[in-house]
N, C-alpha and C positions, 0 to 999 in steps of 0.2 A: 483748473479746467481750461480748456480752450475757450478763453473768454470771448464773449460776443461783443463786449464793449471796450475791453482794454486795448485792442489794436487801434481803436479810434484815438487813443491818447497819442500814439506815435504819429498817426496821420495828421492830427490837428496841431500837435505840439501841446504838451501839457501847459495849460494857461497859468502863468505865474503873474500874479498881480504885482508887478515889479515895484510899484511905488509903496506897497504895504507888506509884501511877504516874498521871501525868496524861495526858489525851488530847492529840492534836495541837491547837495553838492554833487552826488554821484549820479544824478540824472543827466545823461548826455543828450538833452533835448533843448533846443533853442526856443525861447518864448516866441509867440506869434508877434505880428506887428502891433497888436493891441498892447498898450502899456498903461492905461488908466482905467479905473472902473467905468467911466463914461463910455469908453470905447468897447470894453469887454462886454458890458451889459446893454449894448445897443441893438443886439439881435438875439434871436433864439439860439442860433448856432454858437454865438459867443457865450451865452449863458450855459449852454450845454457843455461847452469846453470847461468852463469854470467848475461845474458840478463834477465832471469827470476828474478834474484836478483835486476836488475835495474827497473823492473816493480813494485816490491814489495812496495816501499814507497808510491805509489799512493793510496793504500788501507789502511784500519785501521782508528782508531780514529783521529790521527793527520792529516791524508790525506783526501781523498774524502769520507771516510767512515763516517765522522762527521764534524770535524772542518772546513775544506775548503768548504764543500758543504752546511753546515747548520748554520754556524756562520758567515763566512766572507761575504757572499753576501747580508747581511741585516744590517740595515733597509733600505727600499726604499719606493717609492710610491706604491709598489706592496704588499710586505709582511713584517712582523716583526717577529723576532726570540726571544723567551723568554721574553715576556712582563714583565714589573715590575721593573723599575729603572735600575741603572747601576752597583750596587754592588761595588761602589768605583773603578770601572775600572779593578778589578782583576779577573773577571770571564767572561763567555761568554756574559753576558749582557753589560759588558764594551765594548766589540767588537761591538756588534750590535747597541749600543747607540752612537757609535763614541767617546767613552771616555776611550779607553783601556789604562791601566797603562803599563809602559815600562817593568814591572816585570810580566805581565800577562802570565801565563804558556800556555794558549791557543793561544797565539801569538808566544811564544818561540818554542813550540814543532812543529808546522807546518813549521816554518822557518827552524829548524834543519832537519826535515824530507825531505823537498824539496831539501836542499843542500845534504843530503845523497843520494837522487835519482840522483842528478847531478854528484856526485862523482862516483857512480856506473856506470852511463852512460858514463862518461869520460873515465873510464878504458876500457870499451868495444869499444869506438870510437878510442882509441889509439891502442889497442892491436889486435883487430880482423883484421884490414887491414894488419897487419904484419904477419898474419898466412900464412903458406906455401900454403894452398889451396885456398887462397882468390881470386886470379886473374884468375885461371884456374883449371880445373879438376872437378871431380864429386861433390865436396862440395862447389864450388865457389858460386853458386846461393844461397845456404843456408847461407853461411857466409856473403855474401853481404846483404842478407835480415836482418840478425842480426845487421849489421852495420846500416842499414836504420832505424831499430826499435830503436836502441840506440840514433841516432840523433833526432828522433821524441820524444822520452821520455825526452831527455835533453831539447828540445824546450818547451815541456809542463811544465816541472818543472820551467824553467826560466820564461816562460810566466806568470805562477801563482805568482811567486815572484814579477815580475815587476808590475803587475796590482794591487797588494796589498801593496807593499812597495815602488814603484817607482824605482829610481836608486839603484842598488844593486851590490855587488861584483860579478864578472863574471869569475869564474874559468872554464877554458876550457880544462885543462889537469889534469890527476890524480895527487893528492897530493903526495909529496915525502918527505922523511926525510931531514931535514935541510932547507926546503923551508920557505920563508918568508910569513907568513899567514896574516900579517897586511896590507892587501890591501885595497885601497879606493873603493868607490862605482863607478861603471861604468855608463856611460850615458845610460838611458833607450832606447833612439832611436838607439844607436849603438848596444845595445844588440838585439833589435828587428831586425836590419839589419842583424846581424850574424845569427839569427834564420831563417830568410827568406831565406838566402843563404844556410844554412844547410838543410832546408827542400826541396829546389830545388834539392839537391843531393839525399836526402833520397827517394824522390818519384820515382827516377830512379832505386833504389835498392830494393824497396819493391814491391811485386806482388799485383795484384788485389785480392779482396776477393774471387772470384770464383776459383782462382788458388790454394787455400789452403783449408784444412779441417777447419771447423769452430772451433775456439778455443779462441776467444776474444782477439787475439793479433792484433797488428797494421797492417793494409794493406794500399794499395795505396790511397784508398778513404779517409781514416783518415788523411794521410799525407797531401794530397792536401787541404782538408777542414781546417785543422789546419793552413796551410800556408796562406790560404785566411783570416782566422780569425785574425791571427797575423798581416797581412798586413792592415786589417781594423783598428786595434788598433794603428798600427804605423802611420796611416794617421789621427788618431783622436786627440782629446785634451787630455792633461795629465798634471799633477802637477809636477813641478820641485822642486829641493832642495831649490830654492829661494822662494818658496811659490807662484809662478806665474803659472797660467794655460796657456799653449801655444799649438799651432798646427803647424806642419811643413808647410812651404809655398808650398812645392812640394807634398802635401798630395795626389793629384790625381795620382801621380806615383804609390803610394801604393794601391790606389783603383783599378788601372789598373791591378796590380798583382792579387788582390782578384777577380776581375771580370773574368779574364782569367782562373784562377783556377776553379771558380764556373762553368763557361761555359763548361769547359772540363768535369767536373763531371756531369753536366746536360745532356751531350751527351752520358753518359755511364749509363743509367738507368737500364741496365742489372745488374749492380753492386749494386747500391743504388737508391732508389726511394721514393717518398712520399707515405706513407701508406694511402690507401683510408679511413681507419678508424683511427681517432685521438685516440680513446679509445684503440684500439688494440696495438698501439705503447707502451702505458704504462701498459696495461694488461700484455704484454710480460715480462716486467721487474718484475712485481709482481708474475708472473707464472714461473719465472726462465728459460726463453727460449728466443731465438732470435725473433725479430719481423719479420713478413713474407715478408716484402719488404726491410729489412735491412736498414730501415730509420736511425736507430741508427748506425752511422758510426764509432764512437770511444767511447768506454765505459771503465770504470774501473771495472775489475773483482773483485768480493768480495766472500769470502767463508771462512770456517774454524771455524766460530762461536766464534771468539775472537776479542778483541779490537785491536789486532795487524794486522789482515788480513781481517776482515769482515767490514760490515757497520751497522750503527744504523738507516739507512733509513727505515721508516715504524714503527720504535719504537720511535725515538726522535720526528719525525714529523708524518703527516697524522692524521686521525681522532683520537680523544682521546678516550681511552677505559680503564676502571678500573675493573680489575679482571673479565673480561668476560670469562665464562667457555669455550666458543667456540673459541674465538679469542685471549685471553690473555690480555696483558697490553701494553699501549703506552701512550706517554706523550702529544701529540698534541701541541708541543712547537712552531711550526711555524704557525702564523695566518695571514690571509689576511686583509689588510686595507679595511674597508667597501666601500670605493670609488673604490677599485679594483673589488669587487664583482659587483658593478653597472657599471663598465666600459664595461662589457659584455652585448651584446644584449641578450634579453630573449630567442632568438632562436639559439644562438651560443652554439653548443654542447660542446665546449671546457670548458665552465664554470663549468659544473658538473663533469668534469674529473679533472680540475685544483683545484677545491675547494670542500670542504666537510662540509656542514652546519649541520652535525650530529655528535653525539658521542654515546658511549655505557656507560650508567650510571653504577654505582657500582654493580657488580655481574650480569649484564644483557647481553643477547645476542641480544636484540632489540635496534634498533636505536631510538634516540630521538633528537630533534632539539637543536642546539646551539643558543646562542644569536648572533646577527650580528657581534659584536666586537670579537667574539671567533670562527668565521668560520676558519677552518684550511686548509692547502694545501692538495691536494688530489692525486698526481701522485704516491705517495709511500704509500700504505695502507696495514696495517696488515690484514684487513679483505678481501683483494683481494689475499692474498698469496695462492699459490697452490704447495704443500699441506699446510694446515693451521698449525700453531703452537699455541697450547692453553696454554702452560706453561707461567705463569706470570713472571717467572724469566729470560726467554730468551729475550735478547735485540738485538741480531744479526740475521738478517733475510736473509742474502745472496743477498740483492738487489744491483745490479750494479748501478753505477752512470753514466748517459749518458753525455758525454762531448760535442759531436757534433751530430746533426741530419741533415738529408737532407733538412728539412724545413729551417734550417739556411743557407744552401747553396743557396736556392732560394731567400731568403730575403737579404743575402749579395750581391748576384748578382744584385738584384733590386736596392739596395741602392747605390752600386758603379756605375752601368751603368747610373742610373738617374742623378747622380752628374757629371759624366764625360761627358755625352751627354744630354739626356732628358728622361723623363718617357716613351715616345712613340718611342724612337729610338731603333731599334732592334740590337742585337749583337748575332751572330750565330743563327739568326732566331727567337730570343725571346726578347720581350720588357720588361722593368721593370714592367710595368703595368700587363703584362701577368704572370710574375713570382710571383708578390704579390698576384694577384687574385687566382692563383692556391692554395696558402696556405690558403687564406681566404675562398675560396669555400669549401675546405675540412672541415673547421670549422663549416660550415652550412650544412654538409652532402650532398654537391653537389647541393644545391638549390640556384641558382644564384639570384633569386628574393629576398630571405631572406638575402643573403649575400651582396646584393646591389653592386655587382661587376661592374655593368654598371656605377656606380657613382664614381668609383675610380678617384681621381684628376689626371689631366694630366699636370698641371703646376708644376714646380720644388718645390716651397714652399709647395703647397698643398699635393703633393705626398710625400714629406719628412715627413710631419705630419702623413699622412696615414701609411707610413712605420714604423714610431716610434710606432704608436698605434698597428699595426699588430704584431710587435715583442713583445709588452707589453702583448697582449692577447695570443700569441702562446707559449711563453716560461715561463709562470708563474711557480715559484717554482723550476726552473732549474738552478738557480744561474747566470742568464744572465742580468737581468734588471738593477741592480745597476751599472754594468760595462758598459752597453750600455749608461746609462745616463752620466757616467764619460767621456766616449770618445766623447759624444756630448756636453759636458760642461753644462749639464742640471740637475745634481743630486740635488743640493740645490734648484733649481727652482721648480722641480717636487715634492720634499718633502714638500716645503712650500705651493704649490698649493693644494696638497692633504689635508694637515692639515687645510688650510683655508676653503676648501669645507666642511670638517667635522664640523668645528666650525659654518659654516652657517647652517648646518643641525640642530645642537643643538639649534641655535638661532631661527630656524624656518623660515629663509629667503631663504632656498634652500632645495631640497630634499622632497618637499611636496607630491610627488607621491610615496614615500617610506613609508610603513606601520610602525607605532610605535610599534605595536605588530603583530607578525606573528602567524598564526593558522595552525595546522597540525594534521595529524592522523598517526598512525602506522599500516600498513597492512602487514601481514606475516613477521613482524620484520623489515620492510623497511619504512623509512620516506616518507610521501607524504604530500605536501603542500595542504592545503584546499582552499587557495586563491592565486591569483597572488601576487608575491613579487614586482610587478612594479605598484601597485596602492594602495592608502591609505586604512587603515583598516576600516571596517564598524563601524558605530556608535554603533551597538549592536553586541556583540560577537556571532559568530555562535554556534550552539549547537552540541554536540557530538564530539568535537575536543579539542585538547590541545593547549596551547598558550605559546609563549616565547617572551621575550622582543627583539625587532628587532632594529629599529632605536633608540628606547629608551635606548638601551644598550650603545650607544655612549656618552661618557662623556668627559668633559674637561681634567680630570686626565689621561684618556687613550689616548687622542689626544696628550697631552703634552709629553707623554712617547715615542712617535714615534721619533726615531732619535734625542733624546733630546740633545745630545752633538755635533750635527753636526756643523762643520765649514768646509770651503774649505780645510784647512790644514789637517783636520782629515778624509778626504776621503781616505787617506793613513794610514796604521797602523804604530805604532812606531817600530823602529828597536829594537829588544829585548835587554834589559839592559845587559844581560850576554855577548852578542856579542859586544856591544859598549865598555863595560868595558875591554874586552880582546884585543881590536883592536883600538889603538889610532887614526888610520886613517879612522875609520868608523864613519861618522857624523850622528847624530840623525836627523830624520825628523823634520821639523819645526812644532811647536805647541806642542811638547812633551819635557819633561825634567825629 
């Protein structure tokens, strides 16, 4: 998005606390004259610059601009990133096929970037509360807000580390000369406990969205939603250093924290609410503006047009386009599993927002159909950008990455309360069934008959399956599904189920209602299907239409490629070799050498 605070980084110079942390090598920004904590944190403007520096590692290629958003969350039963082998584990395909080498640069760079963010946040957390105006005076509220932002940023950085690497080192103070950096990995549960405690403090320091001018910075809703999310993960299953997947016996204590946070957010719909239009929520990202209900509660601001500060959303992923004079170029690298396309009811409006079964062929501004195996994700689309960028060399489109939406608040509430009590037991006047149905109903544009909300299960087991499926459909392409499956201990199971279903399609023992060939026409440059995609193709091809291989495009080679290196141990990434080699106390994750 056209960030309202990111240009300030360039204007001020990203503050590098040069005595304790270095800036990214690729940031061509000189530090200000401040070069000690005493100088930096001597004024509100200096503290603000430090906070902006702590935000910075969220964006760019190693952060949510590409690697963390577009490589790490795949493959799953939902989508696949960069089809075609694992490249020996040394590239993005090694990550997405669960075969990453310990020397993979796309593992190392995000690891370094996340710890850089923690270091910058740690400096703010230590020094801002020591400032003279922190406790009272005209600047107290502003400085306390900065403190809360820093706590939240550190929580997000640690959260990302833990869900991708498991137990990790946990520095909670700024580094200093002479410090012993050969620290072991901290227990992931203890890290999450610290983050939950930190965010309880942060939510009392940071104001609500409406109390500030819109500028893409963290506000109270984001803090509370992140605290709920971390509590849900703390209460879920996770893989330990011993290679065993476990869940805490007191997991409902954490679900209670999540439920309470979500209930408080649901009571403040003046701040954040479910957008009546699913499409509008994502159009807003592509049109570089806030959504009109502030459903997106926490997002990473992207801008600047560079690999250091922008994103490749809409270029790396979204519908593939080749030298389109109007729309430019994109890779279409994230594709949906065919089973995911058919997980959607034909009347579910979310399908055609989440998925794009079209491309722009070489030199064309007109859509044409993709094969079923090449349907791409659709929430970040270059052809939706406003204003358009036609240059084929521009890869950074300024699209923000949404971290948490209000829909997730509703579904976390539903999941937690149903487990603690029952699907029909109200908390703060809302039942889990009602919360889930609110999300589902929006997907069907308010049509309760089509959404079948009256049939939502009310028993615990049935409701949990419905909840899992609703999250599956609601959050496609947003980097959530793989991690949901991990915390439910279902990742391997669901990948295997999807591949088995696809093999049954190839064998002809399932999917008989899916056409082998799909027929379409192009009207005013837009793809229109000539027949339903939910019934077999006719014996005789229709006239006046084009065709594309549909179910026929699904092959054993493509099925085998999905998560081809998956093992339980490989649901975590390897600790980068560089870090292990320089720290004898840092043990490698099981399954890597």
